[in-house]
C-alpha positions as CSV (number, residue, x, y, z in Angstrom):
1,X,108.4,-69.5,155.7
2,X,111.5,-67.3,156.0
3,X,112.5,-68.8,159.4
4,X,112.2,-72.3,158.0
5,X,114.3,-71.3,155.0
6,X,117.1,-70.2,157.4
7,X,117.1,-73.7,159.0
8,X,117.1,-75.3,155.5
9,X,120.2,-73.3,154.6
10,X,122.0,-74.7,157.6
11,X,121.3,-78.2,156.2
12,X,122.8,-77.2,152.9
13,X,126.0,-76.0,154.6
14,X,126.3,-79.4,156.4
15,X,126.0,-81.2,153.0
16,X,128.7,-78.9,151.5
17,X,131.8,-80.9,152.2
18,X,134.7,-81.4,149.9
19,X,133.9,-84.1,147.4
20,X,130.1,-83.5,147.5
21,X,128.3,-82.3,144.4
22,X,126.5,-78.9,144.2
23,X,123.4,-80.9,143.5
24,X,123.7,-82.6,146.9
25,X,123.8,-79.2,148.6
26,X,120.7,-78.2,146.6
27,X,119.1,-81.6,147.6
28,X,119.8,-81.2,151.3
29,X,118.0,-77.8,151.2
30,X,115.0,-79.1,149.3
31,X,114.7,-82.2,151.5
32,X,114.6,-80.2,154.7
33,X,112.0,-77.8,153.2
34,X,109.7,-80.7,152.3
35,X,110.2,-83.0,155.3
36,X,110.6,-80.5,158.1
37,X,109.0,-77.4,156.6
38,X,106.0,-79.0,154.8
39,X,106.9,-77.1,151.6
40,X,105.6,-78.9,148.5
41,X,107.7,-76.8,146.2
42,X,110.5,-74.3,146.2
43,X,110.1,-70.6,145.4
44,X,112.6,-70.7,142.4
45,X,115.4,-73.0,141.0
46,X,118.1,-73.3,143.7
47,X,121.6,-71.9,143.2
48,X,124.4,-73.9,144.7
49,X,127.4,-72.2,143.2
50,X,130.9,-73.4,144.3
51,X,134.2,-72.0,143.3
52,X,134.2,-69.7,140.2
53,X,130.5,-70.6,139.7
54,X,129.8,-67.9,142.4
55,X,130.4,-65.3,139.7
56,X,127.4,-66.5,137.7
57,X,124.5,-64.5,139.1
58,X,121.7,-66.9,138.1
59,X,123.7,-70.1,138.1
60,X,121.7,-73.3,138.8
61,X,119.1,-73.3,136.0
62,X,118.9,-76.0,133.3
63,X,121.5,-74.3,131.1
64,X,124.0,-74.1,134.0
65,X,123.0,-76.9,136.5
66,X,124.4,-77.4,139.9
67,X,126.8,-80.1,138.8
68,X,130.3,-79.1,140.0
69,X,132.2,-81.0,142.7
70,X,133.0,-79.0,145.8
71,X,136.7,-78.7,146.5
72,X,138.8,-77.9,149.6
73,X,139.3,-74.2,149.7
74,X,136.1,-73.3,147.8
75,X,133.5,-70.8,148.7
76,X,129.9,-72.0,148.0
77,X,127.1,-69.5,147.4
78,X,123.6,-70.8,148.2
79,X,120.7,-68.7,146.9
80,X,117.6,-70.7,147.8
81,X,114.1,-70.2,148.9
82,X,111.0,-72.2,149.8
83,X,107.3,-71.6,149.2
84,X,104.7,-72.1,151.8
85,X,101.0,-71.5,151.4
86,X,101.9,-69.5,148.2
87,X,104.3,-67.2,150.0
88,X,108.0,-67.1,149.0
89,X,111.3,-66.8,150.8
90,X,114.6,-66.0,149.2
91,X,117.8,-66.1,151.2
92,X,121.5,-66.2,150.1
93,X,124.3,-67.5,152.2
94,X,128.0,-68.2,151.6
95,X,130.2,-70.7,153.4
96,X,133.8,-72.0,153.1
97,X,133.9,-75.7,152.2
98,X,137.0,-76.2,154.4
99,X,135.3,-74.5,157.4
100,X,137.7,-71.5,157.3
101,X,137.9,-68.4,155.0
102,X,141.2,-67.5,153.4
103,X,142.2,-63.8,154.0
104,X,140.8,-62.6,150.6
105,X,137.6,-64.6,151.1
106,X,137.2,-63.2,154.6
107,X,137.8,-59.7,153.4
108,X,135.3,-60.1,150.6
109,X,132.7,-61.7,152.8
110,X,133.1,-58.9,155.4
111,X,132.8,-56.2,152.8
112,X,129.4,-57.6,151.6
113,X,128.2,-58.2,155.1
114,X,128.9,-54.6,156.0
115,X,127.0,-53.4,153.0
116,X,124.1,-55.7,154.0
117,X,124.0,-54.4,157.6
118,X,124.5,-50.7,156.6
119,X,121.4,-51.0,154.4
120,X,119.3,-52.7,157.0
121,X,120.3,-50.1,159.6
122,X,119.1,-47.3,157.2
123,X,115.8,-48.9,156.2
124,X,112.6,-47.2,157.4
125,X,109.5,-45.8,155.9
126,X,110.1,-42.9,153.5
127,X,113.6,-44.1,152.5
128,X,114.2,-44.2,148.8
129,X,115.4,-47.6,147.6
130,X,117.7,-46.0,145.0
131,X,119.6,-44.4,148.0
132,X,119.9,-47.8,149.6
133,X,121.4,-49.3,146.5
134,X,123.9,-46.5,146.2
135,X,124.8,-47.0,149.9
136,X,125.5,-50.7,149.2
137,X,127.7,-49.7,146.2
138,X,129.7,-47.2,148.3
139,X,130.2,-49.8,151.1
140,X,131.4,-52.4,148.6
141,X,133.9,-49.9,147.0
142,X,135.2,-49.1,150.5
143,X,135.9,-52.7,151.1
144,X,137.6,-53.2,147.7
145,X,139.7,-50.2,148.4
146,X,140.9,-51.7,151.6
147,X,141.7,-55.0,149.7
148,X,143.8,-53.1,147.2
149,X,141.5,-54.0,144.3
150,X,140.5,-50.5,143.4
151,X,142.1,-47.1,144.0
152,X,141.0,-43.5,144.0
153,X,138.2,-41.5,145.7
154,X,135.0,-43.3,146.3
155,X,132.8,-40.6,144.7
156,X,135.1,-40.6,141.6
157,X,134.7,-44.3,141.3
158,X,130.9,-44.0,141.7
159,X,130.8,-41.4,138.9
160,X,132.9,-43.7,136.7
161,X,130.6,-46.7,137.1
162,X,133.2,-48.8,138.9
163,X,130.8,-50.1,141.5
164,X,128.7,-51.7,138.8
165,X,131.6,-53.8,137.6
166,X,131.6,-55.6,141.0
167,X,127.9,-55.5,141.8
168,X,126.1,-55.6,138.5
169,X,122.6,-56.3,139.9
170,X,120.0,-54.5,142.0
171,X,120.1,-54.4,145.7
172,X,116.9,-56.3,146.1
173,X,113.2,-56.9,145.1
174,X,109.8,-57.0,146.7
175,X,108.7,-60.5,147.8
176,X,105.4,-62.0,148.6
177,X,103.1,-64.2,146.6
178,X,105.9,-64.2,143.9
179,X,109.6,-64.3,144.8
180,X,110.1,-61.2,142.6
181,X,106.9,-59.5,143.5
182,X,105.2,-56.6,141.6
183,X,105.2,-53.0,142.6
184,X,108.8,-52.0,142.3
185,X,108.4,-49.6,139.4
186,X,105.2,-47.6,139.8
187,X,103.3,-46.4,136.7
188,X,104.9,-43.3,135.2
189,X,108.4,-43.9,136.8
190,X,111.2,-44.3,134.3
191,X,114.4,-46.3,135.1
192,X,117.5,-44.1,135.2
193,X,120.1,-45.2,132.5
194,X,122.7,-45.3,135.3
195,X,120.7,-48.0,137.2
196,X,119.6,-50.5,134.6
197,X,119.3,-53.5,136.9
198,X,117.3,-52.1,139.8
199,X,113.9,-53.7,140.4
200,X,112.6,-51.0,142.8
201,X,112.3,-47.3,142.2
202,X,110.2,-45.9,145.0
203,X,110.2,-45.0,148.7
204,X,109.7,-47.8,151.2
205,X,106.5,-48.0,153.3
206,X,105.7,-49.9,156.5
207,X,104.7,-53.6,156.0
208,X,106.6,-53.9,152.7
209,X,108.7,-57.1,152.4
210,X,111.9,-56.6,150.4
211,X,115.2,-58.5,150.0
212,X,118.5,-56.9,150.9
213,X,121.1,-58.7,148.8
214,X,124.4,-56.8,148.1
215,X,127.1,-58.7,146.4
216,X,130.6,-58.5,145.1
217,X,131.9,-60.6,142.2
218,X,134.9,-61.0,139.9
219,X,133.2,-61.4,136.5
220,X,135.7,-61.7,133.7
221,X,133.2,-60.4,131.1
222,X,132.9,-57.1,133.0
223,X,136.4,-56.7,134.4
224,X,138.6,-57.5,131.4
225,X,137.0,-54.8,129.2
226,X,137.2,-52.4,132.1
227,X,140.9,-53.1,132.4
228,X,141.3,-52.0,128.8
229,X,139.1,-48.9,129.2
230,X,141.2,-45.7,129.6
231,X,138.6,-44.2,132.0
232,X,137.8,-47.2,134.2
233,X,141.3,-48.8,134.3
234,X,142.6,-45.8,136.2
235,X,140.6,-47.0,139.2
236,X,141.5,-50.7,139.0
237,X,144.6,-52.4,140.4
238,X,145.1,-54.7,137.4
239,X,147.4,-57.1,139.3
240,X,145.0,-57.6,142.1
241,X,142.0,-57.8,139.8
242,X,143.7,-60.5,137.6
243,X,144.9,-62.4,140.7
244,X,141.3,-62.7,142.0
245,X,139.9,-63.5,138.5
246,X,142.3,-66.4,138.3
247,X,141.4,-67.8,141.8
248,X,139.5,-71.1,141.1
249,X,138.0,-71.2,144.6
250,X,135.6,-68.3,144.5
251,X,133.8,-66.0,142.1
252,X,131.8,-63.8,144.4
253,X,129.9,-63.3,147.5
254,X,126.2,-62.3,147.9
255,X,124.4,-62.1,151.3
256,X,120.6,-61.9,151.1
257,X,118.1,-61.3,153.9
258,X,114.3,-61.1,153.7
259,X,113.4,-57.8,155.4
260,X,110.1,-56.4,156.7
261,X,109.8,-52.6,156.8
262,X,108.4,-51.7,160.2
263,X,107.0,-48.3,161.3
264,X,110.4,-47.4,162.9
265,X,112.9,-49.4,160.9
266,X,113.2,-53.0,159.8
267,X,113.1,-56.6,161.0
C-alpha cells in the first residue's frame, strides 16, 4: 500500500504543471491508485496545496477545496494516501511547479528534509516520541537560523515557543487500519501543556508503524501576533518573516514518510 502510494505521488507531480488545477493533481493521484493500485478508496481527503495554500495544514477538504491554478514558481504540497484491504498509507511530498527550487524554497525544503532524516536515524525501540518531536523542532530552528529568519540560541528559542510558530503540529501519528490510528496516548497519560498538538506520548516499540512528518510554514495567524509579542519578537527577524509571508509562491513545506519501527532501527 505504501509503495504504491509512492508511485501515485509521482503521477501527481507529473500532473502539476503551470496552468493545471490543484484538483487535477489530486485526480492524477486518485486515478493511479484505482487503476494501477487496485484501491477502491483513498485513506483521507487529498491535499494538493499550491502557493500560499501550503500554509493551510488541512487544506483540501470541502471548506477549502483543491481549486487553485498552479503557477510558475509555485511549490505544491501533496499530502495524500490510499487505502488497500483496509490498511492506510499517508505520504506528503513537495515539488516546484517550474522544476527548480528558488534559493529560499531550496533552503526550506532542505531544512525539513534534514529534520525528517534526523528523526528516522534516531528511531528505534525504546525511544520516546516526545524526544523525536523536539529533535525535529530543533532541526527546523537550525535551518531557519541559517536562513536569517530567526536569531538567538536554539535552546532559548525552544524555551520561548518559537519552534511552534513554524511547526504547529505534531511530528506524526500511528497508522494502520485507520490513517490516524489509536494508541498514541495510553490510558493515564496526560498531554503536556507545552505540546498540545502531539498525537503520540509513549516510547516506540518494534513493529509499530508511525508517520514522520516534520514541517515548516509561514502562517500569518501565528507569526503576526508573535512579531508584536515582546518575548517572541526578540527571536524573529521581522524583515525576513514578512518577506516570506508575502511570497505568493509557497506557504510551507512538509515531508512525510511512513515508517516501520524495527528491532534495531526503522524502515
